[in-house]
N, C-alpha and C positions, 0 to 999 in steps of 0.2 A: 639499492634494491632490497626489498623485504626478503628475509630468509629465516629459517629455523635452524638453531644450533643445538647440538646435543653434547652434554658433558661426558667425557671419557676419562680414563686414568691419566692420559697424557694432556688433558686440557679440554678443548671444545672442537668439535668437527661440524662442519656445515652439512645438513641433510640435503640430499638431492630430491627434487620433486618427483613423486611417483607418476605424475601425469594422469591423463584420462584415457581409458581404453578406446573411446570413440567420441565423436562430436555429440552424439545423441545424449550421452550421460551428462556432459556439461550443459547442454541445452535444457535437460530436465531439471538440473540443479537450479539454473537461473529462473526458469519458469515457475517452479514450485516455491522457491525462496528468493524472490526479488529483493527482499530487504537486506540480503547479504552484500549487495552491490554498493560500494562507497561512492555514491553519485554526488556531484557538486550540489550543495544546498540541502542535502539529505532529505529529499522529498518523500512523502508517503505515496505509495503506488498500489494500484490494483491491476493484475494481469487480465486483459480482456480476451486474449486468445493466442494460440500457437499456430504457426504455419498459416497465417492469415493471407488470403489471396489479395494482392495489390498489384494491379496491372498484369504483366506477364509472369510474375514470380510470386513467391510466398515469403512474407516477412516472418522471421523466426518467432518473434514475440511482439505483440502489440499491447501496450499498457497505457495507463492513464494516471496522472498525478491528481492529488486532491484539488489543485488549483484549476483543473480543467485542461491542462496541457497534455497532449498525446505524446507517447514515448514509443519509439521504434528501436528494437534491440536486435542486433545481429550477433550470432554466436559462431565462432570458428576456432579450430585448433591451429596453432602456429605452423604445424607441419603441412596444413592445407595450402596448396599453391595460391588459393584465392585470398589468403590472409595478407597478401601484399597490397595489391591495388584493387582487385575485383570486389573485395568485401566493402570498400568505401563506395564504389560505384553502385553496388547493389542497394545499400541503404539509402543513398541519395535518390536512386530511381524510385524506391518505395515512397519516400517522402514527397517527391515531386508528383507522384500519382495521387497520394492522399490529399495533398494541398488542393483546396477548392472543392472538396467533396462536401456533400450535405450530411448532417448528422443522421437524418432519417435514412438516406441511401446507404450509409455505412451500417446502420442497425439492421436494415432489411436485406442487405447484400452480404458483404464480406464477414460480418459478425452475426448473421442470423442464426447459424447453427450453434455457435458458441454461447450466445445468449439463451437459446432454447434449452441447451443442456444444463444450464444453471438456473433454469426457471425464472429468468429475468425478462421483463417486458421491454426494457430499453437499457441503455448504458447508464443513465442517471440512477435508475432504481438499483442496478447492480452496484454502482459506486456507493450509494447510500447504505446498502446492506453490508458491503465489505468494510467501509469506514465506520459503520454504525453511526451514521449521522444523516437523519432523514431530511435535513435542510438541503442536502445535495440533490434531492429529487425535486428540483425547483427550476423555474424558468431562468433564473440568474445563472445557475450552474450549466444548464444547457446552452445558454448564450456564451459562457466562457469556453465550453468545448467547441462550439461552432466558430468562435473567434480563432481558436487554435487551428482549426481546419482551414478557415478562410485565408489566414495570413501565412500558413506554413510554419508557425512558431512552435516547432516540435523540440523534443529532446531526442538526440540521436546517440545511441550507445553501442559501442563495439565491445564485445566480451571475448577474450581469448585466454588460453592457458599461458601464453607468453606473447609479448608484443615485439614483432620485428622492427628494427630501427626505421626501415622505410615507411612502415605504417605509422609509427610515432611522428615522423616528419610530416606525413600527409595530414594527420589529424591536427597537428600543431598549426599547419597552414590554414586549414579550414577554420579553426578557432580564431586565428588572427583576422581573417577577412569576413567572418560571419557576424551579423547582428540579428537578433530576434530568435536565434536557435541556440540551444545549449548542447554541448558536445562532451561526451565522456568516453574515455578509453580505459577499460578495466581489464586487469589480468587476474585470473583466479588460479592459484597454484594448489595442488593437492599433495599432501604428504602422508606417509604411513608412520605413525608414532605410537609405539607400544601396542601394536595390533589394532589401532583405531585410525580412522581417517580424519585428517585435520585439513581444513580449507582456509587458505590465506588469500583474501581478495585485496586488491590494491588499485587505486586510481592512478594512472600514469599521467604525469604532468609534462607536457611537451616543452615547458620552459618559458612560457609567456606569463605576463602579469594578468591575472584574472580580472575581467570587467564585472561590475555588479550585475547579478543575474536579472534583476528587475529594472535595470537602467537607473537613471538619476540625473541630477542637475549637471548639465555640461557633457553628458556622455553621448547624447544623440541617439540613445537606444530607446525603442518603443517599449513601454511596460509590457510584461508578459501577460499571457492569457490568464484570466481570473484575478488580475491585479485589483479589480474592484471588490473582490470578495475578501473580507478581513480574515486573516489566518487565525485559527483557534490556537489557544495555548494549552498544552497538556502537562499536568504535574503528577508525580507519583503520590499515591495515597488519597485520603478523603478530606484532608484539612481544608482545602479551598471550598469544597462542597459544604462542609460543616459550617464554615464561616458565613456562607451565603444564606444559611437558614436563619441566622440571627437578624438579618435585615429583611426577611420575607414577611408578608402580612401575618399577624399573630394567629389568625385562624388557620393558616396553612402550615404553621410550624410543627404541630404534632405529627402529621402524616409524613412530612419531610424527615423529621427526626427518626420516626419508625423505620422508614426506608433506609436511612443512613445506618442505623443500628443493625438492621438486617444484613446489609452489605458488609459492615465491619465484622459481624459474627462469621460470615463466610470466610473472610480473610483470616481471622484468628484460627479457624479450623482447617486452614490450608486448602479451602475449596475455591478460592478466587484471589486474584491480585487486583487491587483497586488503583484506578487512575481517575483524575478529574480533568475534564476539558472545559475551558472557559471561553465564551464568545464575547465580543465587544458589546453585544446588545444586552448583556446582563444574564444570559443563559449560562447555567452550570449543569454539566452532565457528569454523573458518577457512573463509571463503567466497571462492573465486576468482571474481569477477564478470566477466562478458563486458564488455569495454570499451564504454562508452556505455550500459550497461544496469544495472538493479538486481538482476539474477539471474545465477546461474552454472549451469554444467552439472553441477557436483558441489558437495558440501559435505564438509568434513573434520572429523571429530568427535574430541574428547578427552573421552570420557564418564567422568570420574573415573578417568583412566588407561587406559581402553580405547579403542583406535583403531578408527575406522570411516570408510567413505566412502559417502555417499548419492549416488545418481544421479537426475537429474530429467528424465524423458522429455519432459515438456511443453516444457522448454527445448531439449532435443536436437532435437525436431521443428521448432522455430522457428529455431534457430541452427545446428545441425550435423546435419542429417538423414542425411547420407552415413555418419556414424560409427555410427549405431544398429546396423546389422548386424554390424559388427566388434566392438562392445562385447558384443552378445548372444552372438556366437560364442566370445568369450574367457570370459565369465562362465558360459555354459551356461544362463542364465535369461533370460526376457523382460525387456527394459528397462522398468521401471515408475517412476512418479513417487514419489520418496522411498524407494525400495528400496535397501538396503545391498548393496554388492558382496560376494558370498560369499567372495571371496579377493582380496586386494590384491597383485597381482603386478607385476613390472617391465613385463611385456607389456601389462597393462591400463593402467598409467600412461602408457606410450608411446602407446597408442591414444587415451587421454583427452587427451593433449597435442595429437595430430593433430586431435581434435575442437575444441579451443580455437583452433587455427590456422584451421580451417574457419570457425568462428564469427567470428573476427576479420576475415575477408574480407568 
């Protein structure tokens, strides 16, 4: 079992977890920072809502993977009597209610308020904004989400501060007999170290051999939702994007180089961290991420040689609200999530740099 040890004069002593004062604090931690959960396959996720009404109860957290698979998360403290059997029954009840739902009914019903609060018209547009990938606002992605709903091919996640043996056995049994769903049992321990809070998440393995998540030859498993969508590959830095410029049409290279140089200058000045996402269709996306966050104010596209810059209003509102009016004045259009700048001018790039400076503060 994972633990933290502290050096003393007599050797090392094992620290005792400080625990969480209440369930709400652990729930908030999971909802605001879902990436801390060490889930099988390390999927990218976006939280769709908290306390989502499903049937006669409320799912603690409803999330979505980039593949289109829906994720149901139940949070409990081990001291809660429901952490033994009822917590399993609760999540299965929510999953059974969600199975067979239509995407439109979910958007207009259980998630209507959550989507409205985040100024999203539907789940696909919210996912496109959060993942900063406007290809997700497509019929193919909606079909992948609907497939998850139709088949009940969800990810079920239980998160506790400690896992009772009885719960570990129950989850292990479900893993052994289940095909088409992915199950994770996660413990999140909290420690006080030097006056600071340290979080130690761990995936509990009930002791069975993992089956391939997406199925495969001879497994008998149905490919998971979104299996028809090729997974993008993300690398640190701008090297992959720079390499793609060299094979772009010669007329497009100057603008692509200017955009790459602009992003590299942001990184040199500590205003952004660069990553490049590559798609199998030849698309390269350079993302200047706001330091300390997984999102950026813009994304730079090399769409098979065609340069474009997408602007993300939701990130501007959160990180650089003062820059919104300047961007709209230069572009002549309302700043919207995922909208491409109609013209990429030096003036616009200068204002976008100011926005990154604002966000860095």
